[in-house]
Backbone as CSV, one residue per row, in Angstrom:
resi,resn,N_x,N_y,N_z,CA_x,CA_y,CA_z,C_x,C_y,C_z
1,MET,-41.625,18.887,-21.950,-40.586,19.257,-21.210,-39.780,17.638,-21.654
2,ALA,-38.743,17.383,-22.365,-38.422,16.418,-23.084,-37.956,15.317,-21.676
3,PHE,-37.863,14.271,-22.223,-38.138,12.837,-20.868,-36.633,12.906,-21.116
4,ARG,-36.214,13.426,-19.754,-34.522,13.403,-19.464,-34.041,11.973,-19.036
5,LEU,-34.912,11.149,-18.383,-34.659,10.355,-18.106,-34.366,8.954,-19.129
6,GLY,-34.642,9.188,-20.519,-34.752,8.207,-21.613,-33.040,7.654,-21.635
7,PRO,-31.664,8.006,-21.213,-31.087,7.432,-21.468,-30.575,5.668,-20.676
8,LEU,-31.656,6.608,-18.782,-31.540,5.495,-18.585,-32.255,3.691,-19.026
9,PHE,-33.234,4.244,-20.180,-33.599,2.807,-20.901,-32.947,2.544,-22.211
10,ASP,-32.397,3.554,-22.696,-31.848,3.424,-23.852,-30.364,2.323,-24.043
11,LEU,-30.622,0.999,-24.891,-29.769,0.437,-25.245,-29.366,0.158,-26.424
12,THR,-28.847,0.983,-26.991,-28.322,1.464,-28.282,-26.878,1.029,-27.958
13,GLY,-26.505,0.259,-29.263,-25.192,-0.371,-28.662,-25.024,-1.699,-27.879
14,ARG,-26.153,-2.252,-26.812,-25.953,-3.525,-26.599,-26.691,-4.469,-27.845
15,ALA,-25.975,-6.026,-27.019,-26.111,-7.194,-27.509,-26.825,-7.932,-26.611
16,ALA,-28.176,-8.341,-26.786,-28.689,-9.455,-26.240,-29.147,-10.752,-26.880
17,LEU,-28.554,-11.981,-26.537,-29.281,-13.019,-26.480,-30.432,-13.559,-25.776
18,VAL,-31.538,-13.905,-26.975,-32.346,-14.426,-26.174,-33.089,-15.715,-26.963
19,THR,-32.946,-16.936,-25.557,-33.332,-17.910,-25.820,-35.097,-18.435,-26.284
20,GLY,-35.321,-18.922,-26.791,-36.914,-19.223,-27.071,-37.351,-18.046,-27.964
21,GLY,-36.430,-17.069,-28.318,-36.641,-16.351,-29.308,-37.101,-16.133,-30.594
22,ASN,-37.752,-17.589,-31.072,-38.281,-17.648,-32.654,-40.029,-17.628,-32.304
23,SER,-40.366,-17.366,-30.823,-41.520,-17.036,-30.947,-42.569,-16.666,-29.197
24,GLY,-43.702,-16.772,-29.117,-44.251,-16.338,-27.750,-43.415,-14.908,-27.044
25,ILE,-43.239,-15.624,-25.944,-42.271,-14.563,-24.914,-41.256,-14.353,-25.318
26,GLY,-40.358,-15.031,-25.711,-39.043,-15.241,-25.818,-38.767,-14.006,-27.362
27,LEU,-39.725,-13.925,-28.099,-39.781,-13.287,-29.175,-40.289,-11.728,-29.183
28,ALA,-41.223,-11.879,-28.400,-42.192,-10.437,-27.839,-40.514,-9.489,-26.725
29,MET,-39.755,-10.331,-26.083,-38.731,-9.592,-25.102,-37.773,-9.075,-26.477
30,ALA,-37.670,-10.434,-27.102,-36.505,-9.723,-27.963,-36.745,-8.546,-29.035
31,ARG,-38.196,-8.432,-29.198,-38.769,-6.807,-30.101,-38.750,-6.046,-29.209
32,ALA,-38.785,-6.222,-27.524,-38.791,-4.731,-26.983,-37.294,-4.350,-26.936
33,LEU,-36.680,-5.546,-26.437,-34.959,-5.020,-26.669,-34.568,-4.388,-27.842
34,GLY,-34.739,-4.783,-28.872,-34.368,-4.465,-30.205,-35.002,-2.804,-30.409
35,LEU,-36.240,-2.714,-29.832,-37.496,-1.211,-30.433,-36.057,-0.135,-29.407
36,ALA,-35.751,-0.866,-27.984,-34.618,-0.363,-27.170,-33.483,0.432,-27.890
37,GLY,-33.492,-0.237,-29.060,-31.990,0.021,-29.389,-30.709,-1.297,-29.553
38,ALA,-31.363,-2.537,-28.433,-30.145,-3.250,-28.589,-30.078,-4.323,-30.150
39,SER,-29.265,-4.899,-30.455,-28.969,-5.727,-31.303,-29.546,-7.027,-30.803
40,VAL,-30.165,-7.656,-31.344,-30.411,-9.433,-31.101,-30.321,-10.870,-31.642
41,VAL,-29.847,-11.787,-31.064,-29.568,-13.405,-31.730,-30.022,-14.005,-31.167
42,LEU,-31.092,-14.245,-31.563,-32.223,-15.396,-31.480,-31.718,-16.822,-31.455
43,VAL,-32.142,-17.346,-30.489,-31.907,-18.914,-30.025,-33.077,-19.681,-30.342
44,ALA,-33.163,-20.729,-30.890,-34.029,-21.988,-30.494,-33.780,-22.795,-31.069
45,ARG,-34.831,-24.208,-31.880,-34.022,-25.302,-32.624,-34.342,-25.450,-33.260
46,ARG,-35.504,-24.452,-34.254,-36.160,-24.678,-35.160,-35.376,-23.482,-36.658
47,SER,-34.468,-23.881,-37.313,-34.033,-22.619,-38.125,-34.905,-22.081,-39.054
48,ASP,-36.218,-22.786,-39.339,-37.126,-21.925,-40.438,-37.691,-21.130,-39.121
49,GLU,-38.252,-21.429,-38.025,-39.123,-20.548,-37.543,-38.171,-19.731,-36.919
50,LEU,-36.931,-19.878,-36.702,-35.612,-18.652,-36.063,-35.879,-17.924,-37.276
51,ALA,-35.720,-18.358,-38.496,-35.191,-17.069,-39.723,-36.167,-16.042,-40.087
52,LYS,-37.579,-16.634,-39.434,-39.044,-16.298,-40.399,-38.985,-15.313,-38.277
53,ALA,-38.748,-15.710,-37.291,-38.801,-14.356,-36.595,-37.535,-13.476,-36.992
54,ALA,-36.809,-13.701,-36.941,-35.711,-12.459,-37.296,-36.058,-11.894,-38.493
55,ASP,-36.449,-12.555,-39.881,-36.682,-11.429,-40.805,-38.020,-10.472,-39.859
56,GLY,-38.741,-11.190,-39.160,-39.683,-10.236,-38.572,-39.250,-9.166,-38.289
57,LEU,-38.379,-9.165,-36.995,-37.606,-7.893,-36.599,-37.080,-7.213,-37.501
58,ILE,-36.057,-7.668,-38.471,-35.410,-6.808,-39.236,-36.144,-5.754,-40.260
59,GLY,-37.281,-6.393,-40.405,-38.672,-5.923,-41.303,-38.821,-4.487,-40.040
60,GLU,-38.509,-4.124,-38.859,-38.912,-3.314,-37.978,-37.746,-2.057,-37.564
61,GLY,-36.729,-2.960,-38.680,-35.802,-1.842,-38.443,-34.595,-2.557,-37.274
62,ILE,-34.784,-3.594,-36.449,-34.172,-3.888,-35.670,-32.713,-5.283,-35.952
63,VAL,-31.518,-5.052,-35.702,-30.616,-5.767,-36.017,-30.800,-7.200,-35.160
64,ALA,-30.943,-8.059,-35.809,-31.677,-9.175,-35.740,-30.661,-10.402,-36.085
65,ARG,-30.575,-11.171,-35.574,-29.556,-12.426,-36.392,-29.926,-14.002,-35.053
66,SER,-29.823,-14.558,-35.834,-30.260,-16.431,-34.845,-28.897,-17.610,-35.280
67,ILE,-29.112,-18.067,-33.949,-28.224,-19.557,-33.902,-29.426,-20.028,-33.576
68,ALA,-29.384,-21.647,-34.604,-30.255,-22.560,-34.232,-29.376,-23.750,-33.419
69,ALA,-29.854,-23.706,-31.984,-29.379,-24.996,-31.063,-30.291,-25.467,-30.606
70,ASP,-29.864,-26.903,-29.813,-30.572,-27.468,-29.178,-30.981,-27.424,-27.305
71,LEU,-31.321,-26.208,-26.928,-31.261,-25.789,-25.455,-31.618,-27.160,-24.562
72,ALA,-31.941,-28.094,-24.885,-32.099,-29.527,-24.296,-30.877,-30.023,-24.030
73,ALA,-30.005,-29.679,-24.943,-28.493,-30.624,-24.703,-27.988,-29.978,-23.764
74,PRO,-27.143,-31.152,-23.253,-25.665,-30.672,-22.404,-25.078,-29.883,-22.751
75,GLY,-25.037,-29.938,-24.549,-23.598,-28.811,-24.939,-24.183,-27.589,-25.697
76,CYS,-25.239,-27.132,-25.027,-25.671,-26.144,-25.665,-25.045,-24.650,-25.416
77,ALA,-24.133,-24.707,-24.391,-23.590,-23.160,-24.416,-22.714,-23.191,-25.383
78,ARG,-21.725,-24.535,-25.390,-20.983,-24.492,-26.168,-21.079,-24.333,-27.675
79,ALA,-22.164,-25.126,-28.046,-23.091,-24.561,-29.685,-23.322,-23.118,-29.614
80,ILE,-24.286,-22.955,-28.908,-24.532,-21.539,-28.951,-22.864,-20.468,-28.818
81,GLY,-22.171,-20.661,-27.930,-20.499,-19.934,-28.133,-19.987,-19.864,-29.556
82,GLU,-19.796,-21.163,-30.272,-19.914,-21.718,-31.304,-19.784,-20.342,-31.863
83,GLY,-21.453,-20.484,-32.147,-22.422,-19.488,-33.386,-22.473,-18.096,-32.883
84,LEU,-21.740,-17.689,-31.463,-21.907,-16.522,-31.243,-20.518,-16.149,-31.757
85,ALA,-19.166,-16.801,-31.833,-18.304,-16.779,-32.282,-17.946,-15.927,-33.548
86,ARG,-18.691,-16.917,-34.387,-19.561,-17.097,-35.919,-19.928,-15.444,-36.494
87,LEU,-20.406,-15.308,-35.179,-21.214,-13.807,-35.500,-20.591,-12.580,-34.792
88,GLY,-19.436,-13.348,-34.368,-18.618,-11.656,-33.723,-19.384,-10.987,-32.397
89,ALA,-20.273,-11.648,-31.795,-21.101,-11.086,-31.072,-20.952,-11.643,-29.551
90,SER,-20.903,-10.847,-28.992,-20.911,-10.975,-27.077,-21.964,-10.355,-26.546
91,PRO,-22.584,-11.047,-26.151,-24.431,-10.478,-25.181,-23.686,-9.803,-24.117
92,ASP,-24.398,-8.497,-23.674,-24.673,-7.519,-23.123,-25.565,-8.482,-22.269
93,ILE,-26.839,-8.916,-22.668,-27.817,-8.870,-22.124,-28.356,-10.171,-22.664
94,LEU,-28.466,-10.978,-21.271,-28.884,-12.333,-22.023,-30.528,-12.820,-21.451
95,VAL,-31.052,-13.664,-22.202,-32.167,-13.621,-21.855,-32.907,-15.128,-21.974
96,ASN,-32.930,-15.600,-20.735,-33.700,-17.347,-20.889,-35.024,-17.421,-20.884
97,ALA,-35.644,-17.580,-21.728,-36.616,-17.554,-22.261,-37.410,-18.821,-22.911
98,ALA,-36.379,-19.877,-23.049,-36.955,-21.193,-23.573,-37.452,-21.995,-22.599
99,GLY,-38.825,-22.690,-22.849,-39.083,-23.421,-22.351,-40.252,-24.365,-22.597
100,VAL,-40.979,-25.207,-22.370,-42.203,-26.572,-22.637,-42.651,-26.313,-21.087
101,ASN,-43.385,-27.202,-21.299,-44.827,-27.394,-20.588,-45.986,-28.494,-21.301
102,LEU,-45.453,-29.635,-20.726,-45.853,-30.691,-21.413,-47.433,-31.107,-21.308
103,ARG,-47.635,-30.616,-19.866,-49.071,-31.087,-19.110,-49.304,-32.471,-19.287
104,GLN,-48.866,-32.999,-18.446,-49.241,-34.675,-18.321,-49.562,-35.165,-16.331
105,PRO,-50.533,-35.602,-16.834,-50.461,-35.973,-15.347,-49.744,-36.485,-14.114
106,PHE,-49.728,-35.816,-13.338,-48.648,-36.453,-12.209,-48.158,-38.221,-12.530
107,GLY,-49.211,-38.726,-12.427,-48.989,-40.380,-12.759,-48.461,-41.032,-14.181
108,GLU,-48.611,-39.834,-15.520,-47.918,-40.084,-16.218,-46.389,-39.640,-16.948
109,VAL,-46.173,-38.662,-15.853,-44.786,-38.295,-16.603,-43.683,-38.915,-16.202
110,THR,-42.587,-39.301,-17.380,-41.928,-39.860,-17.538,-40.687,-39.468,-16.935
111,ALA,-39.733,-39.928,-16.215,-37.823,-39.625,-15.901,-37.656,-38.568,-17.314
112,GLU,-37.648,-39.030,-18.789,-37.204,-38.679,-19.521,-38.019,-37.226,-19.595
113,ALA,-39.383,-37.097,-19.612,-39.876,-35.729,-19.142,-39.912,-34.566,-18.370
114,PHE,-39.352,-35.239,-17.453,-39.154,-34.387,-16.249,-37.823,-33.980,-16.328
115,ASP,-36.767,-34.682,-16.858,-35.276,-34.118,-17.393,-35.865,-33.218,-18.570
116,LEU,-36.429,-33.261,-19.350,-36.717,-32.314,-20.489,-36.866,-30.783,-19.832
117,HIS,-38.139,-30.734,-18.379,-38.154,-29.522,-18.272,-37.138,-28.924,-17.398
118,MET,-36.219,-29.817,-16.884,-35.350,-29.148,-15.929,-34.244,-29.454,-16.992
119,ALA,-33.927,-29.459,-17.698,-32.738,-29.307,-19.026,-33.488,-27.604,-19.635
120,LEU,-34.385,-27.933,-20.287,-34.525,-25.929,-20.451,-34.721,-24.686,-19.687
121,HIS,-35.934,-25.394,-18.330,-35.958,-24.614,-17.278,-34.282,-24.054,-16.110
122,LEU,-34.010,-25.109,-16.286,-32.802,-24.729,-15.313,-31.134,-25.122,-15.652
123,ARG,-31.049,-26.262,-16.640,-29.811,-26.446,-16.635,-29.310,-25.396,-18.008
124,ALA,-29.782,-25.518,-18.726,-29.787,-23.987,-20.043,-29.460,-22.698,-19.400
125,PRO,-30.217,-22.458,-18.996,-30.293,-20.602,-18.135,-28.514,-20.714,-17.238
126,PHE,-28.441,-22.059,-16.626,-27.461,-21.910,-15.534,-25.997,-22.187,-16.313
127,LEU,-26.222,-22.850,-17.623,-24.590,-23.127,-18.671,-24.738,-22.015,-19.029
128,LEU,-25.491,-20.967,-19.940,-25.271,-19.912,-20.286,-24.939,-19.035,-19.686
129,THR,-25.576,-18.933,-18.818,-24.614,-17.807,-17.754,-23.350,-18.234,-17.361
130,GLN,-23.330,-19.550,-17.094,-21.742,-19.496,-16.924,-20.968,-19.733,-17.723
131,ALA,-21.329,-20.085,-18.606,-20.351,-19.181,-19.925,-20.154,-17.496,-20.386
132,LEU,-21.562,-17.016,-20.158,-21.418,-15.895,-20.478,-21.009,-14.623,-19.545
133,ALA,-21.640,-14.629,-18.824,-21.520,-13.697,-17.693,-19.760,-13.438,-17.467
134,PRO,-19.108,-14.437,-17.572,-17.390,-13.742,-17.299,-17.305,-12.789,-18.042
135,ALA,-17.264,-12.933,-19.470,-17.225,-11.490,-19.981,-18.064,-10.402,-19.968
136,MET,-19.262,-10.725,-19.700,-19.813,-8.825,-19.057,-19.331,-8.562,-17.577
137,ALA,-18.825,-9.371,-16.812,-17.951,-8.763,-15.512,-16.677,-8.829,-16.006
138,GLY,-16.519,-8.479,-16.965,-14.716,-8.080,-17.696,-15.398,-6.865,-17.983
139,ARG,-16.420,-6.604,-18.694,-16.686,-5.345,-18.946,-17.529,-4.681,-17.825
140,GLY,-17.877,-5.023,-16.802,-18.516,-4.272,-15.859,-19.967,-4.122,-15.728
141,TRP,-20.648,-4.756,-16.711,-21.950,-4.665,-16.833,-22.851,-5.772,-17.591
142,GLY,-23.620,-5.883,-17.151,-24.296,-6.819,-17.730,-25.940,-7.271,-17.283
143,ARG,-26.509,-7.723,-18.231,-27.909,-8.453,-17.065,-28.289,-9.303,-18.045
144,ILE,-28.807,-10.235,-16.807,-29.491,-11.555,-17.163,-31.164,-11.616,-16.720
145,ILE,-31.735,-12.095,-17.290,-33.544,-11.825,-16.844,-33.339,-13.557,-17.165
146,ASN,-34.504,-14.137,-16.184,-34.719,-15.595,-16.721,-36.385,-15.461,-16.833
147,ILE,-36.847,-16.228,-16.957,-38.941,-16.051,-16.895,-38.559,-17.466,-16.010
148,ALA,-39.428,-17.168,-14.953,-40.481,-17.529,-13.914,-41.780,-17.896,-14.395
149,SER,-42.801,-18.132,-13.443,-44.181,-18.674,-13.706,-45.417,-18.399,-12.860
150,LEU,-46.201,-17.954,-12.667,-47.195,-18.329,-11.642,-46.831,-19.753,-11.318
151,GLN,-46.323,-20.593,-11.464,-46.446,-21.677,-11.044,-45.116,-22.018,-10.164
152,SER,-44.277,-20.873,-10.279,-43.225,-20.610,-9.424,-43.250,-20.617,-7.889
153,SER,-44.793,-20.057,-7.850,-45.009,-19.820,-6.481,-46.380,-20.871,-5.958
154,ARG,-47.137,-21.383,-6.910,-48.573,-22.151,-6.819,-48.816,-23.336,-7.629
155,ALA,-49.502,-24.289,-7.626,-49.231,-25.577,-8.368,-50.712,-25.404,-8.803
156,PHE,-50.400,-26.308,-10.764,-51.828,-25.977,-11.381,-51.675,-27.423,-11.406
157,PRO,-52.849,-28.138,-11.961,-53.370,-29.258,-12.306,-52.077,-29.698,-13.689
158,ASN,-51.251,-30.664,-13.589,-50.791,-31.432,-15.271,-49.692,-31.183,-15.560
159,SER,-49.072,-30.479,-14.564,-47.769,-29.573,-14.637,-46.623,-30.007,-13.261
160,ALA,-46.733,-30.782,-13.025,-45.486,-31.015,-11.637,-43.849,-30.744,-12.349
161,PRO,-43.702,-31.134,-13.395,-42.533,-31.053,-13.818,-42.246,-29.596,-14.079
162,TYR,-42.988,-28.963,-14.907,-43.062,-27.298,-15.203,-42.732,-26.432,-13.365
163,GLY,-44.145,-26.950,-13.149,-43.933,-26.282,-11.519,-42.510,-26.205,-11.038
164,ALA,-41.942,-27.305,-10.899,-40.383,-27.525,-10.270,-39.668,-27.280,-10.735
165,GLY,-39.341,-26.904,-11.874,-38.632,-26.398,-13.076,-38.904,-25.073,-12.414
166,LYS,-40.164,-24.249,-13.065,-39.738,-22.905,-12.630,-40.079,-22.123,-10.842
167,GLY,-39.650,-23.388,-10.389,-40.068,-22.882,-8.894,-38.406,-22.743,-8.405
168,GLY,-37.985,-23.614,-9.230,-36.077,-23.875,-9.026,-35.614,-22.474,-10.025
169,VAL,-36.470,-21.513,-11.255,-35.904,-20.600,-11.718,-35.761,-19.494,-10.625
170,VAL,-36.881,-18.973,-9.664,-35.975,-18.212,-8.624,-35.337,-18.139,-8.234
171,GLN,-35.172,-19.447,-7.383,-33.571,-19.779,-6.639,-32.546,-19.707,-7.460
172,LEU,-32.600,-20.166,-8.919,-31.613,-19.723,-9.372,-30.815,-18.652,-9.675
173,THR,-32.015,-17.996,-9.609,-32.119,-16.276,-10.295,-30.876,-15.173,-8.951
174,ARG,-31.622,-16.221,-7.831,-31.049,-15.764,-6.838,-29.656,-15.958,-6.396
175,ALA,-29.313,-16.893,-7.091,-27.844,-17.499,-6.918,-26.866,-16.978,-8.081
176,ILE,-27.509,-16.420,-9.111,-26.436,-16.044,-10.513,-26.776,-14.564,-9.861
177,ALA,-27.609,-13.662,-8.933,-27.338,-12.465,-8.741,-26.470,-12.351,-7.589
178,GLU,-26.411,-13.306,-7.093,-25.746,-13.177,-5.413,-24.083,-13.537,-5.970
179,GLU,-24.077,-14.170,-7.222,-22.448,-14.641,-7.582,-21.843,-13.987,-8.443
180,TRP,-22.895,-12.498,-9.468,-22.124,-11.715,-10.097,-22.755,-10.135,-9.789
181,SER,-23.576,-10.057,-9.401,-23.792,-8.557,-9.053,-22.751,-7.512,-8.614
182,ARG,-21.766,-7.989,-7.942,-20.636,-7.260,-7.259,-19.789,-6.792,-8.795
183,GLN,-19.689,-7.559,-9.637,-19.158,-7.397,-10.614,-19.629,-6.813,-11.888
184,GLY,-21.226,-6.223,-11.349,-22.069,-5.509,-13.096,-23.002,-5.877,-13.519
185,VAL,-23.058,-7.185,-13.021,-24.167,-8.544,-14.100,-25.044,-8.440,-12.277
186,THR,-26.252,-7.899,-13.390,-27.225,-8.146,-12.416,-28.465,-9.656,-13.176
187,CYS,-29.145,-9.896,-12.332,-29.966,-10.941,-12.787,-31.197,-10.908,-12.061
188,ASN,-32.498,-11.014,-12.722,-33.508,-11.046,-12.284,-34.296,-11.904,-13.089
189,ALA,-35.685,-12.142,-12.502,-36.674,-12.866,-13.464,-38.222,-12.280,-13.495
190,ILE,-38.390,-12.430,-14.568,-40.365,-12.018,-15.142,-40.967,-13.009,-14.728
191,ALA,-42.285,-13.178,-13.743,-42.839,-13.978,-13.457,-44.115,-14.080,-14.466
192,PRO,-44.673,-14.423,-15.806,-46.181,-14.029,-16.552,-46.771,-14.664,-15.659
193,GLY,-48.578,-13.743,-16.507,-49.197,-14.368,-16.002,-49.651,-15.237,-17.443
194,PHE,-51.001,-15.630,-17.167,-51.478,-16.229,-18.910,-50.934,-15.186,-20.232
195,PHE,-50.368,-15.633,-20.855,-50.326,-14.856,-22.157,-50.288,-15.801,-23.247
196,PRO,-51.524,-15.210,-24.338,-51.155,-16.366,-25.751,-50.252,-16.164,-26.522
197,THR,-49.484,-17.611,-25.968,-47.984,-18.346,-26.691,-48.609,-19.398,-27.317
198,PRO,-47.405,-20.172,-28.243,-47.968,-21.612,-28.221,-47.927,-22.569,-27.162
199,LEU,-47.086,-21.852,-26.167,-47.373,-22.587,-25.046,-47.985,-22.922,-23.875
200,THR,-49.299,-21.916,-24.026,-50.451,-22.094,-23.618,-51.689,-22.404,-24.348
201,LYS,-51.140,-22.599,-25.679,-52.600,-22.536,-26.349,-53.720,-23.609,-25.968
202,ALA,-53.619,-24.257,-25.370,-54.798,-25.381,-24.664,-55.290,-24.927,-23.889
203,VAL,-54.799,-23.692,-23.200,-55.378,-22.943,-22.039,-56.755,-21.894,-22.878
204,PHE,-55.997,-21.269,-24.193,-56.462,-20.117,-24.485,-57.492,-20.647,-25.535
205,ASP,-57.846,-22.409,-25.474,-58.170,-22.798,-26.863,-59.531,-22.925,-25.695
206,ASP,-59.076,-23.022,-24.763,-60.786,-23.432,-23.862,-61.004,-21.719,-23.318
207,GLU,-62.147,-21.434,-24.130,-62.718,-20.282,-24.025,-63.050,-20.021,-22.560
208,GLU,-64.031,-20.808,-21.942,-64.444,-20.903,-20.400,-63.155,-20.565,-19.820
209,ARG,-62.078,-21.700,-19.756,-60.977,-21.442,-18.994,-59.903,-20.039,-19.180
210,ALA,-59.907,-19.435,-20.274,-59.175,-18.582,-20.244,-60.229,-17.118,-20.040
211,ALA,-61.416,-17.382,-19.674,-62.472,-16.328,-19.047,-62.009,-16.389,-17.511
212,LYS,-62.194,-17.893,-17.268,-61.724,-17.706,-15.857,-60.496,-17.003,-14.910
213,ASN,-59.299,-17.344,-16.108,-58.096,-16.678,-15.636,-57.924,-14.946,-15.499
214,ALA,-58.838,-15.222,-16.756,-58.634,-13.013,-16.808,-59.380,-12.864,-15.518
215,ALA,-60.482,-13.624,-15.249,-61.486,-12.787,-13.933,-60.454,-12.872,-12.810
216,GLN,-59.508,-13.942,-12.808,-58.879,-14.299,-11.527,-57.635,-12.771,-11.448
217,THR,-57.469,-12.104,-12.337,-56.582,-11.109,-12.417,-57.473,-10.068,-11.627
218,ALA,-55.972,-8.672,-11.175,-57.373,-7.142,-10.826,-57.753,-6.506,-11.447
219,ILE,-56.688,-6.505,-12.824,-57.337,-5.463,-14.536,-58.149,-6.177,-14.775
220,GLY,-58.524,-7.863,-14.671,-59.363,-8.535,-14.924,-59.019,-8.789,-16.976
221,ARG,-57.952,-9.158,-16.944,-57.826,-9.514,-18.670,-56.595,-10.370,-18.610
222,ASN,-56.597,-11.488,-19.337,-55.330,-11.845,-19.408,-53.867,-10.897,-20.344
223,GLY,-53.293,-11.592,-20.391,-51.914,-10.355,-20.721,-52.054,-10.542,-22.465
224,ARG,-51.398,-9.453,-22.554,-51.021,-9.373,-24.030,-49.337,-9.392,-24.418
225,LEU,-48.798,-9.563,-25.076,-47.683,-9.957,-25.435,-46.994,-8.411,-25.208
226,GLU,-47.671,-7.469,-25.745,-46.657,-6.025,-25.172,-46.932,-5.839,-23.925
227,ASP,-47.589,-5.866,-23.001,-47.362,-5.929,-22.142,-46.338,-6.550,-21.239
228,LEU,-45.143,-7.072,-21.928,-44.005,-7.561,-21.380,-42.723,-6.578,-21.752
229,ALA,-42.982,-5.697,-22.396,-41.842,-4.951,-22.830,-41.741,-3.857,-21.989
230,GLY,-42.199,-3.524,-21.497,-41.677,-2.377,-20.466,-40.719,-2.917,-19.493
231,ALA,-41.348,-3.981,-18.835,-40.346,-4.785,-17.391,-39.221,-5.361,-18.111
232,THR,-39.312,-5.826,-19.412,-37.938,-6.202,-19.944,-37.380,-4.959,-20.167
233,VAL,-37.224,-4.271,-20.977,-36.783,-2.686,-20.891,-36.204,-2.394,-19.671
234,PHE,-36.715,-2.432,-18.757,-36.495,-2.277,-17.657,-35.448,-2.872,-16.981
235,LEU,-35.787,-4.250,-17.043,-34.361,-5.577,-16.297,-33.580,-5.334,-17.140
236,ALA,-33.461,-4.924,-18.622,-32.120,-5.100,-19.530,-31.150,-3.493,-19.155
237,SER,-31.845,-2.676,-18.416,-30.942,-1.566,-19.124,-30.595,-0.839,-17.364
238,ASP,-30.412,0.420,-17.392,-29.163,0.967,-16.494,-30.210,1.626,-15.320
239,ALA,-31.605,1.181,-15.860,-32.759,1.967,-15.212,-32.878,0.836,-13.837
240,SER,-32.207,-0.287,-13.750,-32.417,-1.426,-13.274,-30.821,-1.449,-12.147
241,ALA,-30.296,-0.809,-11.946,-28.689,-0.799,-12.055,-28.715,-1.269,-10.348
242,TYR,-29.864,-0.943,-9.602,-29.689,-1.527,-8.233,-31.055,-2.734,-7.751
243,VAL,-31.088,-3.086,-8.919,-32.168,-4.664,-8.759,-31.437,-5.687,-9.305
244,THR,-31.744,-6.576,-8.445,-30.521,-7.698,-8.730,-31.832,-8.920,-7.799
245,GLY,-31.859,-10.018,-8.160,-32.444,-10.971,-7.337,-33.609,-11.249,-7.603
246,GLN,-34.387,-10.473,-7.411,-35.708,-10.551,-7.926,-36.288,-10.848,-8.316
247,THR,-37.815,-11.408,-8.669,-38.594,-11.964,-9.860,-39.953,-10.945,-9.683
248,LEU,-40.308,-10.330,-10.634,-41.175,-9.161,-10.759,-42.314,-9.869,-11.735
249,ALA,-43.636,-10.288,-10.843,-44.600,-10.702,-11.592,-45.428,-9.815,-12.503
250,VAL,-45.711,-10.060,-13.940,-46.633,-9.587,-14.417,-47.294,-10.334,-15.365
251,ASP,-48.432,-10.286,-14.079,-49.426,-11.153,-14.292,-51.248,-10.438,-13.960
252,GLY,-51.069,-9.024,-14.217,-52.200,-7.905,-14.001,-53.368,-8.278,-12.741
253,GLY,-52.151,-8.884,-11.561,-52.501,-8.707,-10.414,-53.265,-10.094,-10.155
254,PHE,-52.815,-11.095,-10.913,-53.449,-12.864,-10.729,-52.540,-13.302,-9.433
255,THR,-51.685,-12.853,-8.889,-51.089,-13.273,-7.614,-51.432,-12.228,-6.975
256,ALA,-51.941,-11.904,-6.670,-52.416,-10.578,-5.789,-53.640,-10.828,-5.177
257,LYS,-54.454,-11.783,-5.801,-55.672,-12.159,-5.202,-55.540,-12.948,-5.114
């Protein structure tokens, strides 16, 4: 029998903007959206890495372009808006995946380091939603996906600003959902477990620590980037039309134990 629910997950004709799309979780999510039919615009600070990431997606038959922008800057939304205008793109889907974790002891965190975490994890998603959601609402359809964390609900050592920012992501997700869902624009968050990315390199370089994290999950292994594909497409598609303001843990059951 044919998969008759396929159209619910089909993103053909949709356009997605993915911050932090040059590597790691952002790139994995952009790839999933592209393979589901969406065109994607990747946003990050380093233009050379962006070009490489976009070329890789294009090689898989995905329509991919990029905008170089500093998401920690107060004017990031304006700069990205100008880039979208040049590309003639108007996103239906916004994925706020850009982030940083400096992994500093609590007592060594500077005001500047704290502010960087808040700018990337909270201010940039807020400003981009503020800038892009009205056009989505005007079309009566939009999807916003934020990236939460295990640290949205628990504390790990040497990550106080990161955890504070990721805790805020959960509430920001609810606030966006409350503001825009009646106009067809839903907002949800994915809270990944431990995945091998540039952000978690220090964790995976420590084999004992990585094995301990894997043992903590219900499944018995750490995440693979392809494990994010299904949740990403679900939350970006018509399949999740009645899901908003929620945080979906994709962590192998880490938080269930």
